[in-house]
Backbone of each chain as ProteinMPNN parsed JSONL, in Angstrom:
{"seq_chain_A": "MTKLTVVFFASLKESLAIGQYQVVGDFPMSVKALKQMLASELENGDALLAAGIQSSVDYEFARDTDMISNTAKEVAFFPPVTGG", "coords_chain_A": {"N_chain_A": [[143.615, 86.672, 91.063], [140.342, 87.86, 90.492], [136.973, 86.865, 89.869], [134.296, 88.552, 88.442], [130.926, 89.589, 88.075], [129.499, 91.792, 85.776], [126.83, 93.94, 85.219], [124.467, 95.588, 83.06], [122.125, 98.255, 82.472], [119.048, 99.552, 81.058], [119.281, 102.412, 78.935], [122.025, 102.256, 78.67], [122.568, 99.534, 78.518], [121.408, 99.034, 76.058], [123.055, 100.607, 74.402], [125.511, 99.304, 74.658], [124.81, 96.855, 73.817], [124.832, 94.528, 75.278], [123.846, 92.718, 78.212], [125.146, 91.609, 80.309], [128.403, 90.818, 81.622], [131.436, 89.11, 82.063], [134.148, 89.591, 84.211], [137.568, 89.136, 84.754], [139.843, 90.066, 87.021], [142.293, 92.126, 88.705], [141.588, 92.661, 91.761], [141.409, 94.493, 94.919], [139.869, 97.219, 93.1], [139.18, 100.418, 91.783], [135.889, 101.775, 91.151], [135.944, 103.53, 89.048], [138.257, 102.73, 87.681], [137.514, 100.17, 86.833], [135.436, 100.851, 85.146], [136.793, 102.247, 83.153], [138.402, 100.233, 82.172], [136.507, 98.471, 81.114], [135.414, 100.138, 79.217], [137.377, 100.22, 77.297], [137.491, 97.584, 76.543], [134.975, 96.755, 75.601], [132.702, 96.791, 72.815], [131.536, 99.865, 71.574], [132.123, 100.929, 74.027], [132.604, 103.473, 75.004], [130.231, 104.531, 75.822], [129.992, 103.955, 78.477], [131.439, 105.906, 79.689], [130.013, 108.183, 79.563], [128.542, 111.254, 80.742], [126.975, 111.173, 83.923], [126.527, 108.447, 84.174], [125.782, 105.891, 86.408], [126.632, 103.693, 89.205], [126.703, 100.486, 90.904], [127.707, 98.403, 93.635], [127.385, 95.18, 94.513], [124.616, 95.662, 94.915], [124.558, 98.093, 96.275], [124.499, 101.583, 95.839], [127.218, 103.182, 94.242], [130.212, 105.224, 94.07], [132.529, 106.728, 91.718], [134.992, 106.772, 92.965], [134.874, 104.783, 94.837], [136.001, 101.62, 96.143], [136.182, 98.408, 94.694], [135.954, 95.418, 96.216], [137.866, 92.322, 96.617], [136.048, 90.446, 97.229], [133.664, 91.128, 96.187], [130.668, 90.513, 94.342], [128.961, 91.359, 92.264], [128.81, 93.999, 89.984], [127.169, 96.893, 88.808], [126.321, 99.003, 86.042], [124.63, 101.925, 85.02], [122.198, 104.299, 83.66], [121.015, 107.432, 85.185], [118.439, 106.847, 87.617], [114.875, 106.472, 87.1], [112.408, 106.004, 88.374], [109.103, 105.712, 89.942]], "CA_chain_A": [[142.645, 87.246, 90.131], [138.967, 87.69, 90.966], [135.963, 86.844, 88.819], [133.229, 89.475, 88.816], [129.875, 89.784, 87.072], [129.109, 93.189, 85.564], [125.547, 94.0, 84.514], [124.138, 96.918, 82.516], [120.683, 98.445, 82.4], [118.361, 100.637, 80.355], [119.899, 102.911, 77.697], [123.422, 101.795, 78.603], [122.512, 98.151, 78.028], [121.136, 99.1, 74.615], [124.236, 101.146, 73.714], [126.573, 98.29, 74.654], [124.227, 95.65, 73.206], [124.967, 93.36, 76.168], [123.288, 92.951, 79.54], [126.008, 91.023, 81.347], [129.775, 90.603, 81.169], [132.285, 88.536, 83.118], [135.47, 90.209, 84.279], [138.576, 88.543, 85.64], [140.768, 91.174, 87.201], [143.101, 92.231, 89.914], [140.855, 93.485, 92.724], [140.531, 95.651, 94.783], [140.01, 98.14, 91.972], [138.146, 101.441, 91.936], [134.794, 101.732, 90.177], [136.4, 104.285, 87.87], [139.226, 101.905, 86.944], [136.761, 99.109, 86.153], [134.687, 101.491, 84.067], [137.729, 102.557, 82.065], [138.838, 98.954, 81.604], [135.41, 97.97, 80.284], [135.238, 101.055, 78.082], [138.34, 99.865, 76.252], [137.289, 96.183, 76.127], [133.669, 96.498, 74.992], [132.302, 97.568, 71.645], [130.771, 101.053, 72.015], [132.409, 101.081, 75.451], [132.606, 104.885, 75.411], [128.939, 104.833, 76.458], [130.201, 103.854, 79.929], [132.112, 107.109, 80.183], [129.11, 109.333, 79.402], [128.205, 111.935, 82.004], [125.777, 110.722, 84.636], [126.431, 106.996, 84.359], [125.898, 105.534, 87.827], [127.1, 102.325, 89.432], [126.448, 99.868, 92.205], [128.528, 97.244, 93.967], [126.545, 94.285, 95.326], [123.305, 96.314, 95.141], [124.671, 99.405, 96.93], [124.97, 102.637, 94.953], [128.653, 103.437, 94.447], [130.807, 106.364, 93.362], [133.72, 106.362, 90.942], [136.158, 106.614, 93.834], [134.714, 103.618, 95.729], [136.805, 100.462, 95.77], [135.499, 97.115, 94.551], [136.827, 94.485, 96.931], [138.021, 91.03, 95.935], [134.921, 89.574, 97.591], [132.454, 91.626, 95.518], [130.1, 89.528, 93.401], [128.313, 91.94, 91.086], [128.847, 95.454, 89.789], [126.246, 97.316, 87.746], [126.414, 100.372, 85.509], [123.305, 102.284, 84.491], [121.921, 105.744, 83.653], [120.27, 107.853, 86.375], [117.176, 106.119, 87.768], [113.693, 107.286, 86.772], [111.195, 105.322, 88.832], [108.055, 106.488, 90.606]], "C_chain_A": [[141.236, 86.897, 90.607], [138.005, 87.729, 89.788], [134.768, 87.669, 89.296], [132.207, 89.541, 87.682], [129.549, 91.264, 86.982], [127.814, 93.19, 84.748], [125.254, 95.446, 84.118], [122.624, 97.027, 82.366], [120.304, 99.612, 81.503], [119.136, 101.089, 79.112], [121.339, 102.441, 77.553], [123.488, 100.363, 78.069], [122.279, 98.142, 76.518], [122.358, 99.599, 73.848], [125.326, 100.093, 73.591], [126.132, 96.998, 73.97], [124.547, 94.377, 73.99], [124.387, 93.71, 77.539], [124.221, 92.507, 80.65], [127.378, 90.712, 80.768], [130.586, 90.055, 82.347], [133.677, 89.163, 83.05], [136.363, 89.374, 85.191], [139.658, 89.603, 85.794], [141.468, 91.141, 88.535], [142.415, 93.208, 90.873], [141.576, 93.446, 94.07], [140.92, 96.584, 93.632], [138.919, 99.19, 92.152], [137.063, 101.254, 90.866], [135.237, 102.426, 88.886], [137.355, 103.449, 87.021], [138.514, 100.78, 86.191], [136.022, 99.683, 84.952], [135.606, 101.761, 82.869], [138.221, 101.276, 81.372], [137.766, 98.413, 80.655], [135.214, 98.841, 79.043], [136.195, 100.707, 76.95], [138.12, 98.444, 75.731], [136.031, 95.982, 75.288], [133.431, 97.347, 73.747], [131.364, 98.674, 72.11], [130.982, 101.346, 73.499], [132.441, 102.526, 75.942], [131.307, 105.275, 76.108], [129.06, 104.778, 77.984], [130.77, 105.132, 80.527], [131.243, 108.361, 80.042], [128.788, 109.945, 80.76], [126.953, 111.328, 82.612], [125.655, 109.228, 84.835], [126.708, 106.651, 85.821], [126.323, 104.074, 87.965], [126.617, 101.807, 90.772], [127.404, 98.704, 92.375], [127.715, 96.397, 94.937], [125.301, 95.009, 95.84], [123.379, 97.647, 95.878], [125.165, 100.424, 95.907], [126.424, 102.953, 95.285], [129.076, 104.682, 93.674], [132.071, 105.897, 92.646], [134.925, 106.072, 91.833], [136.055, 105.403, 94.768], [135.528, 102.438, 95.21], [135.92, 99.21, 95.696], [136.427, 96.073, 95.169], [136.946, 93.166, 96.161], [136.969, 90.02, 96.365], [133.62, 90.033, 96.927], [131.985, 90.608, 94.477], [129.597, 90.177, 92.109], [128.4, 93.456, 91.104], [127.887, 95.786, 88.656], [126.574, 98.737, 87.317], [125.09, 100.691, 84.827], [123.157, 103.805, 84.451], [121.165, 106.132, 84.92], [118.883, 107.209, 86.417], [115.99, 107.063, 87.551], [112.399, 106.595, 87.191], [110.173, 106.282, 89.406], [107.018, 107.02, 89.65]], "O_chain_A": [[140.977, 85.784, 91.065], [138.177, 88.5, 88.845], [134.294, 87.498, 90.419], [132.559, 89.548, 86.502], [129.345, 91.919, 88.004], [127.719, 92.524, 83.717], [125.725, 96.392, 84.75], [121.932, 96.03, 82.161], [121.098, 100.512, 81.227], [119.595, 100.258, 78.328], [121.821, 102.248, 76.437], [124.36, 100.03, 77.267], [122.876, 97.347, 75.792], [122.671, 99.085, 72.773], [125.987, 99.991, 72.557], [126.953, 96.162, 73.595], [124.534, 93.279, 73.433], [124.436, 94.863, 77.967], [124.111, 92.963, 81.788], [127.511, 90.387, 79.588], [130.426, 90.498, 83.484], [134.292, 89.252, 81.987], [135.946, 88.96, 86.273], [140.308, 89.989, 84.822], [141.26, 90.256, 89.364], [142.631, 94.418, 90.806], [142.284, 92.48, 94.354], [142.084, 96.719, 93.256], [137.833, 98.867, 92.633], [137.301, 100.652, 89.819], [134.941, 101.967, 87.783], [137.273, 103.457, 85.792], [138.865, 100.471, 85.052], [135.988, 99.08, 83.88], [135.23, 101.528, 81.72], [138.426, 101.245, 80.158], [138.064, 97.96, 79.55], [134.89, 98.345, 77.964], [135.863, 100.878, 75.777], [138.514, 98.128, 74.608], [136.008, 95.15, 74.381], [133.904, 98.479, 73.651], [130.494, 98.44, 72.949], [130.121, 101.94, 74.149], [132.322, 102.784, 77.14], [131.275, 106.227, 76.888], [128.328, 105.465, 78.697], [130.606, 105.405, 81.716], [131.682, 109.466, 80.362], [128.764, 109.26, 81.782], [125.994, 111.01, 81.909], [124.785, 108.77, 85.576], [127.719, 107.057, 86.394], [126.369, 103.325, 86.989], [126.187, 102.562, 91.644], [127.854, 98.097, 91.402], [127.394, 96.835, 96.041], [124.981, 94.973, 97.028], [122.343, 98.279, 96.087], [126.133, 100.168, 95.19], [126.815, 102.988, 96.452], [128.392, 105.129, 92.754], [132.607, 104.825, 92.926], [135.769, 105.238, 91.504], [137.035, 105.036, 95.417], [135.72, 102.276, 94.005], [135.037, 98.998, 96.528], [137.548, 95.872, 94.701], [136.227, 92.928, 95.19], [136.987, 88.871, 95.922], [132.584, 89.389, 97.091], [132.788, 89.938, 93.827], [129.772, 89.639, 91.016], [128.103, 94.103, 92.108], [127.799, 95.057, 87.669], [127.036, 99.558, 88.11], [124.505, 99.847, 84.147], [123.899, 104.52, 85.124], [120.717, 105.255, 85.659], [118.235, 107.046, 85.384], [116.08, 108.269, 87.78], [111.415, 106.602, 86.451], [110.346, 107.5, 89.365], [106.076, 107.692, 90.071]]}, "seq_chain_B": "MISVQEEDFNVAELYQALLVANKTGAVAMFVGLVREFSDLAPEDCAFELEHYPGMTEHNLQSIVDDAKSRWALQEVRVVHRVGRLSVNDQIVFVGVSSSHRAEAFQACDFIMDYLKSRAAFWKKETQGDHAQWVEANEKDSASLDRWS", "coords_chain_B": {"N_chain_B": [[106.196, 95.884, 104.033], [107.373, 95.112, 100.85], [106.935, 95.286, 97.368], [107.746, 94.468, 94.075], [106.321, 94.376, 91.039], [104.524, 93.052, 88.17], [101.78, 92.996, 88.072], [98.684, 94.795, 88.622], [97.706, 96.803, 91.497], [95.632, 96.822, 94.464], [94.253, 99.469, 96.001], [92.501, 99.686, 98.172], [92.814, 97.252, 99.507], [95.491, 97.452, 100.239], [95.367, 99.631, 101.929], [93.885, 98.549, 104.064], [95.758, 96.756, 105.013], [97.522, 98.411, 106.251], [96.483, 99.152, 108.638], [96.566, 99.052, 112.15], [94.971, 97.486, 114.635], [93.223, 99.408, 116.975], [95.39, 101.067, 117.362], [96.288, 102.616, 115.194], [96.319, 105.936, 114.167], [96.612, 107.552, 112.028], [96.822, 107.471, 108.497], [98.786, 107.77, 105.678], [98.82, 107.955, 102.201], [100.205, 107.459, 98.946], [99.64, 107.463, 95.493], [101.005, 106.852, 92.386], [100.405, 107.583, 88.977], [100.18, 106.758, 85.453], [100.266, 109.421, 83.321], [98.991, 111.199, 80.399], [101.475, 111.913, 77.975], [102.041, 113.052, 75.584], [100.962, 114.462, 72.418], [99.701, 112.519, 71.129], [97.095, 110.04, 70.787], [95.881, 108.622, 73.847], [95.938, 105.809, 73.797], [98.058, 105.271, 72.165], [100.297, 105.761, 73.59], [102.705, 104.683, 75.955], [104.432, 103.292, 78.817], [107.471, 101.591, 79.429], [108.692, 99.866, 82.033], [111.725, 99.196, 83.489], [113.69, 97.245, 85.766], [116.174, 96.446, 88.286], [116.474, 93.424, 89.266], [116.61, 92.322, 92.581], [118.53, 94.37, 93.396], [116.753, 96.533, 93.281], [114.695, 95.866, 95.106], [116.272, 95.736, 97.377], [117.114, 98.424, 97.558], [114.627, 99.685, 98.024], [113.899, 98.539, 100.464], [115.923, 99.536, 102.099], [115.305, 102.26, 102.031], [112.803, 102.272, 103.289], [113.545, 101.267, 105.788], [115.162, 103.358, 106.629], [113.256, 105.391, 106.817], [111.723, 104.353, 108.905], [113.512, 104.587, 110.952], [113.551, 107.26, 111.343], [110.995, 108.193, 111.94], [108.168, 107.424, 114.073], [106.701, 104.771, 113.072], [104.025, 102.566, 112.096], [102.977, 100.543, 110.139], [104.274, 99.921, 106.856], [103.854, 100.057, 103.402], [105.08, 99.408, 100.206], [104.62, 99.406, 96.821], [105.661, 98.784, 93.589], [105.179, 98.935, 90.179], [106.326, 97.106, 87.271], [107.313, 96.558, 83.813], [105.082, 96.785, 80.978], [103.15, 99.703, 80.88], [100.158, 101.568, 80.619], [98.497, 104.713, 79.76], [96.768, 106.112, 82.484], [97.15, 103.881, 84.067], [98.03, 102.542, 87.282], [101.149, 103.167, 88.856], [102.83, 103.258, 91.154], [102.675, 102.672, 94.67], [102.721, 104.057, 97.867], [102.339, 103.628, 101.24], [101.728, 104.564, 104.589], [101.386, 104.038, 108.063], [100.654, 105.457, 111.27], [100.656, 106.8, 114.634], [100.064, 109.479, 114.63], [99.327, 112.273, 112.396], [101.452, 113.841, 111.377], [103.854, 112.327, 111.319], [103.075, 110.32, 109.535], [102.47, 111.721, 107.109], [104.993, 112.921, 106.579], [106.762, 110.719, 106.429], [105.733, 109.304, 104.259], [106.115, 111.126, 102.177], [108.919, 111.334, 102.274], [109.698, 108.686, 101.618], [108.746, 108.493, 98.983], [110.265, 110.531, 97.758], [112.893, 109.489, 97.982], [112.571, 107.091, 96.653], [112.275, 107.966, 94.034], [114.842, 108.796, 93.345], [116.721, 106.997, 94.331], [116.27, 104.302, 93.797], [116.421, 101.406, 91.81], [115.04, 101.784, 89.034], [113.967, 102.215, 85.661], [112.471, 104.214, 83.188], [110.942, 103.877, 80.028], [109.637, 105.677, 77.397], [107.015, 105.171, 75.124], [105.854, 106.338, 72.114], [103.632, 105.988, 69.782], [105.363, 104.693, 67.101], [107.756, 105.362, 68.104], [110.312, 105.193, 70.559], [111.773, 106.178, 73.641], [114.222, 106.579, 76.241], [113.413, 107.823, 79.435], [114.672, 110.815, 80.788], [116.418, 111.564, 83.811], [115.039, 113.733, 86.262], [116.353, 116.673, 87.446], [115.245, 118.002, 89.579], [114.206, 116.006, 91.14], [116.405, 114.728, 92.403], [117.409, 116.923, 93.726], [115.453, 117.412, 95.559], [115.957, 115.691, 97.605], [117.595, 116.967, 99.341], [116.044, 118.167, 101.208], [115.787, 116.417, 103.277], [118.156, 116.056, 104.576]], "CA_chain_B": [[106.226, 94.951, 102.923], [107.769, 95.731, 99.592], [106.667, 94.418, 96.226], [107.993, 94.944, 92.712], [105.455, 93.409, 90.362], [103.87, 93.474, 86.924], [100.339, 93.076, 88.27], [98.116, 95.987, 89.233], [97.483, 96.656, 92.945], [94.328, 97.268, 94.96], [94.535, 100.448, 97.055], [91.673, 99.392, 99.344], [93.452, 96.139, 100.235], [96.734, 97.951, 100.836], [94.965, 100.476, 103.059], [93.522, 97.666, 105.186], [96.986, 96.14, 105.538], [98.271, 99.412, 107.02], [95.805, 99.444, 109.901], [96.871, 98.26, 113.339], [93.757, 97.639, 115.443], [93.251, 100.228, 118.194], [96.632, 101.828, 117.476], [96.531, 103.545, 114.087], [95.596, 107.201, 114.211], [96.797, 108.268, 110.769], [97.346, 106.739, 107.344], [99.075, 108.603, 104.506], [99.068, 107.096, 101.038], [100.481, 108.119, 97.664], [99.537, 106.606, 94.316], [101.479, 107.466, 91.149], [99.701, 107.068, 87.804], [100.696, 107.162, 84.15], [99.437, 110.443, 82.679], [99.356, 111.339, 78.991], [102.722, 112.674, 77.886], [102.262, 113.556, 74.227], [99.719, 114.85, 71.744], [99.097, 111.333, 70.523], [95.979, 109.455, 71.541], [96.395, 107.876, 75.0], [96.194, 104.387, 73.502], [99.325, 105.158, 71.423], [101.382, 106.092, 74.518], [102.901, 103.693, 77.015], [105.729, 103.231, 79.485], [108.056, 100.287, 79.74], [109.495, 100.073, 83.253], [112.751, 98.179, 83.727], [114.302, 97.337, 87.095], [117.343, 95.588, 88.533], [115.981, 92.474, 90.279], [117.532, 92.175, 93.709], [118.948, 95.688, 93.877], [115.587, 97.406, 93.462], [114.072, 95.504, 96.387], [117.234, 96.133, 98.407], [117.015, 99.89, 97.67], [113.346, 100.063, 98.647], [113.938, 98.149, 101.879], [116.804, 100.496, 102.789], [114.563, 103.517, 102.167], [111.773, 102.05, 104.319], [114.247, 101.149, 107.078], [115.583, 104.714, 106.985], [112.042, 106.106, 107.268], [111.336, 103.823, 110.229], [114.456, 105.073, 111.968], [113.337, 108.7, 111.526], [109.662, 108.47, 112.482], [107.516, 106.296, 114.754], [105.735, 104.243, 112.107], [103.451, 101.262, 112.421], [103.123, 99.681, 108.966], [104.66, 100.588, 105.612], [103.708, 99.241, 102.19], [105.559, 100.022, 98.962], [104.409, 98.552, 95.649], [106.062, 99.46, 92.352], [104.96, 98.048, 89.025], [107.294, 97.093, 86.177], [106.733, 96.044, 82.574], [104.41, 97.775, 80.127], [102.056, 100.41, 81.542], [99.449, 102.486, 79.725], [97.942, 105.918, 80.387], [95.796, 105.867, 83.571], [97.551, 102.758, 84.933], [98.752, 102.828, 88.526], [102.575, 102.772, 88.803], [103.484, 103.092, 92.448], [101.912, 102.921, 95.896], [103.427, 104.144, 99.15], [101.396, 103.837, 102.335], [102.365, 104.59, 105.904], [100.476, 104.278, 109.189], [101.312, 105.881, 112.508], [99.695, 107.296, 115.616], [99.727, 110.883, 114.357], [99.402, 112.575, 110.965], [102.717, 114.449, 110.943], [104.788, 111.254, 110.973], [102.593, 109.606, 108.337], [102.689, 112.588, 105.944], [106.421, 113.114, 106.312], [107.396, 109.46, 106.021], [105.252, 108.99, 102.904], [106.821, 112.07, 101.308], [110.329, 110.927, 102.304], [109.868, 107.431, 100.872], [108.586, 108.783, 97.552], [111.428, 111.305, 97.307], [114.048, 108.609, 97.83], [112.259, 106.1, 95.612], [112.496, 108.589, 92.727], [116.265, 109.029, 93.054], [117.629, 105.987, 94.889], [115.797, 102.93, 93.576], [116.85, 101.052, 90.45], [113.992, 101.672, 88.014], [114.167, 103.081, 84.488], [111.259, 104.304, 82.36], [111.068, 104.137, 78.593], [108.374, 106.163, 76.839], [106.693, 104.779, 73.762], [104.844, 107.179, 71.482], [103.461, 105.399, 68.451], [106.483, 103.803, 66.759], [108.99, 105.939, 68.646], [110.538, 104.907, 71.979], [112.98, 106.801, 74.187], [114.383, 106.481, 77.688], [113.111, 109.054, 80.163], [115.848, 111.339, 81.489], [116.172, 111.908, 85.218], [114.714, 115.126, 86.537], [117.263, 117.161, 88.496], [114.46, 118.408, 90.752], [113.997, 114.841, 92.003], [117.553, 114.513, 93.285], [117.561, 118.111, 94.566], [114.473, 117.389, 96.653], [116.493, 114.898, 98.717], [118.265, 117.873, 100.282], [115.09, 118.514, 102.279], [115.794, 115.427, 104.364], [119.493, 115.871, 105.153]], "C_chain_B": [[106.503, 95.696, 101.627], [107.465, 94.765, 98.453], [106.986, 95.135, 94.921], [107.31, 93.93, 91.813], [104.907, 93.966, 89.053], [102.384, 93.733, 87.141], [99.932, 94.419, 88.879], [97.94, 95.733, 90.736], [96.151, 97.277, 93.329], [94.551, 98.181, 96.162], [93.737, 100.131, 98.323], [92.293, 98.266, 100.184], [94.728, 96.613, 100.931], [96.43, 98.84, 102.04], [94.642, 99.602, 104.278], [94.761, 97.063, 105.84], [97.794, 97.114, 106.391], [97.703, 99.619, 108.417], [96.235, 98.49, 111.006], [95.729, 98.518, 114.324], [94.026, 98.413, 116.723], [94.475, 101.151, 118.313], [96.777, 102.912, 116.402], [95.662, 104.795, 114.22], [95.691, 107.967, 112.905], [97.344, 107.326, 109.705], [97.583, 107.75, 106.23], [99.428, 107.674, 103.355], [99.35, 107.961, 99.821], [100.328, 107.08, 96.566], [100.022, 107.391, 93.108], [100.828, 106.782, 89.964], [100.418, 107.483, 86.527], [99.746, 108.213, 83.576], [99.849, 110.563, 81.216], [100.576, 112.244, 78.883], [103.047, 113.08, 76.466], [100.922, 113.946, 73.64], [99.033, 113.665, 71.089], [97.931, 110.84, 71.375], [96.543, 108.623, 72.687], [96.716, 106.419, 74.693], [97.486, 104.177, 72.705], [100.536, 105.479, 72.303], [101.49, 105.018, 75.6], [104.275, 103.885, 77.641], [106.185, 101.782, 79.543], [108.969, 100.523, 80.936], [110.427, 98.9, 83.473], [113.253, 98.326, 85.161], [115.468, 96.363, 87.192], [116.936, 94.618, 89.641], [117.036, 92.245, 91.364], [117.942, 93.534, 94.243], [117.737, 96.574, 94.15], [114.924, 97.128, 94.813], [114.971, 95.925, 97.557], [117.167, 97.642, 98.639], [115.755, 100.278, 98.426], [113.339, 99.703, 100.132], [114.811, 99.112, 102.68], [116.082, 101.815, 103.032], [113.511, 103.384, 103.275], [112.432, 101.961, 105.705], [114.692, 102.532, 107.564], [114.393, 105.514, 107.507], [111.636, 105.658, 108.67], [112.27, 104.302, 111.331], [114.226, 106.558, 112.263], [112.008, 109.008, 112.205], [109.09, 107.215, 113.135], [106.393, 105.78, 113.855], [105.21, 102.885, 112.551], [103.647, 100.29, 111.26], [103.523, 100.534, 107.76], [104.451, 99.591, 104.472], [104.223, 100.042, 100.996], [105.349, 99.004, 97.842], [104.811, 99.356, 94.42], [105.892, 98.482, 91.206], [106.095, 98.18, 88.007], [106.623, 96.481, 84.952], [106.02, 97.156, 81.831], [103.212, 98.38, 80.85], [101.466, 101.445, 80.586], [98.934, 103.69, 80.496], [96.776, 105.518, 81.311], [96.156, 104.672, 84.461], [98.215, 103.279, 86.208], [100.192, 102.334, 88.386], [103.087, 102.387, 90.181], [102.517, 103.406, 93.585], [102.888, 103.014, 97.066], [102.384, 104.436, 100.217], [102.097, 103.687, 103.666], [101.301, 104.789, 106.969], [101.282, 104.625, 110.429], [100.228, 106.344, 113.475], [99.183, 108.677, 115.233], [100.028, 111.235, 112.896], [100.77, 113.085, 110.521], [103.713, 113.375, 110.5], [104.379, 110.563, 109.671], [102.844, 110.426, 107.075], [104.176, 112.646, 105.589], [107.085, 111.841, 105.807], [106.98, 109.08, 104.601], [105.99, 109.855, 101.879], [108.294, 111.672, 101.162], [110.552, 109.676, 101.439], [109.729, 107.679, 99.374], [109.784, 109.553, 97.002], [112.622, 110.389, 97.052], [113.812, 107.552, 96.756], [112.557, 106.676, 94.226], [113.978, 108.648, 92.349], [117.2, 107.912, 93.48], [117.065, 104.569, 94.804], [115.952, 102.617, 92.089], [115.672, 100.717, 89.534], [114.356, 102.61, 86.86], [112.924, 103.026, 83.612], [111.63, 104.57, 80.901], [109.696, 104.532, 78.062], [108.203, 105.627, 75.434], [105.581, 105.685, 73.25], [104.701, 106.702, 70.046], [104.603, 104.438, 68.184], [107.795, 104.242, 67.393], [109.117, 105.633, 70.145], [111.8, 105.618, 72.446], [113.006, 106.677, 75.706], [114.112, 107.837, 78.323], [114.369, 109.513, 80.883], [115.475, 111.732, 82.91], [115.938, 113.407, 85.353], [115.591, 115.61, 87.696], [116.512, 117.585, 89.754], [114.281, 117.236, 91.712], [115.174, 114.627, 92.946], [117.752, 115.711, 94.207], [116.603, 118.053, 95.763], [114.939, 116.527, 97.825], [117.154, 115.783, 99.769], [117.353, 118.248, 101.448], [115.252, 117.634, 103.512], [117.157, 115.281, 105.037], [119.685, 116.784, 106.363]], "O_chain_B": [[105.941, 96.758, 101.357], [107.712, 93.564, 98.567], [106.551, 96.264, 94.695], [107.672, 92.754, 91.816], [104.836, 95.178, 88.853], [101.794, 94.585, 86.477], [100.72, 95.083, 89.553], [98.015, 94.592, 91.191], [95.615, 98.135, 92.627], [94.986, 97.725, 97.22], [94.249, 100.294, 99.43], [92.294, 98.325, 101.414], [95.009, 96.225, 102.065], [97.141, 98.807, 103.044], [95.082, 99.893, 105.39], [94.81, 96.882, 107.056], [98.653, 96.695, 107.167], [98.363, 100.196, 109.281], [96.264, 97.274, 110.817], [95.546, 99.643, 114.789], [94.958, 98.099, 117.463], [94.575, 101.926, 119.264], [97.319, 103.987, 116.662], [94.442, 104.716, 114.367], [94.944, 108.921, 112.686], [98.213, 106.496, 109.975], [96.678, 108.506, 105.876], [100.217, 106.741, 103.503], [98.804, 109.056, 99.681], [100.82, 105.958, 96.684], [99.513, 108.477, 92.83], [100.705, 105.557, 89.933], [101.177, 108.451, 86.524], [98.565, 107.938, 83.367], [100.918, 110.094, 80.827], [100.693, 113.227, 79.615], [104.191, 113.416, 76.16], [99.879, 113.784, 74.273], [97.927, 113.785, 70.56], [97.813, 111.193, 72.549], [97.58, 107.98, 72.523], [97.654, 105.855, 75.257], [97.961, 103.049, 72.579], [101.671, 105.472, 71.825], [100.481, 104.514, 76.093], [105.153, 104.542, 77.081], [105.374, 100.867, 79.688], [109.918, 101.302, 80.849], [109.989, 97.759, 83.624], [113.238, 99.428, 85.708], [115.708, 95.562, 86.288], [117.039, 94.948, 90.823], [118.207, 92.004, 91.07], [117.726, 93.827, 95.419], [117.706, 97.29, 95.151], [114.629, 98.055, 95.568], [114.492, 96.405, 98.584], [117.163, 98.093, 99.785], [115.797, 101.09, 99.35], [112.836, 100.464, 100.959], [114.475, 99.464, 103.811], [116.22, 102.421, 104.095], [113.355, 104.286, 104.099], [111.923, 102.523, 106.674], [114.611, 102.839, 108.754], [114.5, 106.223, 108.508], [111.256, 106.473, 109.51], [111.877, 104.41, 112.492], [114.652, 107.06, 113.304], [111.904, 109.975, 112.96], [109.472, 106.094, 112.8], [105.275, 106.295, 113.882], [105.873, 102.155, 113.287], [104.398, 99.321, 111.381], [103.16, 101.706, 107.66], [104.829, 98.424, 104.578], [103.852, 101.199, 100.8], [105.843, 97.879, 97.913], [104.351, 100.483, 94.233], [106.387, 97.356, 91.246], [106.735, 99.226, 87.899], [105.513, 95.955, 85.035], [106.316, 98.334, 82.03], [102.361, 97.657, 81.37], [102.19, 102.108, 79.844], [98.932, 103.696, 81.727], [95.928, 104.699, 80.955], [95.53, 104.472, 85.502], [98.873, 104.32, 86.204], [100.44, 101.243, 87.873], [103.697, 101.332, 90.36], [101.661, 104.284, 93.475], [103.764, 102.165, 97.233], [101.627, 105.399, 100.097], [102.94, 102.81, 103.853], [100.406, 105.617, 106.802], [102.41, 104.169, 110.621], [99.037, 106.287, 113.169], [98.023, 109.011, 115.476], [100.858, 110.6, 112.246], [101.204, 112.794, 109.406], [104.337, 113.491, 109.445], [105.217, 110.262, 108.821], [103.364, 109.908, 106.087], [104.559, 112.444, 104.436], [107.879, 111.879, 104.867], [107.8, 108.584, 103.828], [106.432, 109.362, 100.842], [108.841, 111.676, 100.059], [111.48, 109.626, 100.631], [110.502, 107.141, 98.581], [110.263, 109.261, 95.907], [113.286, 110.503, 96.022], [114.735, 107.165, 96.04], [113.034, 105.962, 93.344], [114.326, 108.56, 91.172], [118.351, 107.872, 93.046], [117.361, 103.731, 95.656], [115.656, 103.446, 91.229], [115.352, 99.553, 89.293], [114.973, 103.656, 87.062], [112.39, 101.954, 83.328], [112.509, 105.376, 80.595], [108.715, 103.813, 78.252], [109.147, 105.63, 74.644], [104.515, 105.793, 73.857], [105.551, 106.982, 69.201], [104.804, 103.482, 68.933], [108.821, 103.579, 67.239], [108.16, 105.792, 70.903], [112.794, 105.654, 71.72], [111.967, 106.669, 76.367], [114.533, 108.872, 77.806], [115.056, 108.711, 81.515], [114.358, 112.176, 83.173], [116.547, 114.224, 84.663], [115.573, 115.035, 88.784], [117.057, 117.539, 90.857], [114.21, 117.42, 92.927], [114.986, 114.376, 94.136], [118.207, 115.552, 95.339], [116.901, 118.576, 96.837], [114.383, 116.619, 98.919], [117.263, 115.405, 100.935], [117.821, 118.6, 102.531], [114.913, 118.026, 104.629], [117.31, 114.482, 105.961], [120.748, 116.771, 106.983]]}, "name": "protein", "num_of_chains": 2, "seq": "MTKLTVVFFASLKESLAIGQYQVVGDFPMSVKALKQMLASELENGDALLAAGIQSSVDYEFARDTDMISNTAKEVAFFPPVTGGMISVQEEDFNVAELYQALLVANKTGAVAMFVGLVREFSDLAPEDCAFELEHYPGMTEHNLQSIVDDAKSRWALQEVRVVHRVGRLSVNDQIVFVGVSSSHRAEAFQACDFIMDYLKSRAAFWKKETQGDHAQWVEANEKDSASLDRWS"}
């Protein structure tokens, strides 16, 4: 079992009412599988399944089909970015 | 050099930092500002800019590295502010120096395009007592197609 930190940002962080969450799971696991697991574990977790929610694994943008390895340290979920 | 900061930045100082003595033939710079975005008085409007410490800097460095691999650049400076910003405040600076103007113009444009869609920042608009997160503009991500 691997321990992983999951962080949330912007409107998603507000919807979930948490900024950080610790996961102990059986990795490798796809980003989509982690998202679905969190959606069922967290209050208002459906917000994670909203269209457009993006992710990153150890600071690299990721897709739902990407695998999170058992050496990954941090996964983030967030709405589309709006900088500049 | 990349900086994500709350403090304002000085364009004249950043311009000087882009110059390489006897080598620089062109400097292209972009400055993004907060413009009014409602009918309310400017003092009642503001942005709150959130970022993902660590990832944001990583994203910006990757974008700059990509630009350097595409064009012959001398110096690059990217500064992006976070925290509360008011109308007329400076938000972002991108500056590029090179021997010739084409590389400088293109690299500056490229960095801004990618910064808009591939760097972890989120804007929240405040209008009086009402606040809402800014939604991403599809044109921003579509404009990346120009560079593929």
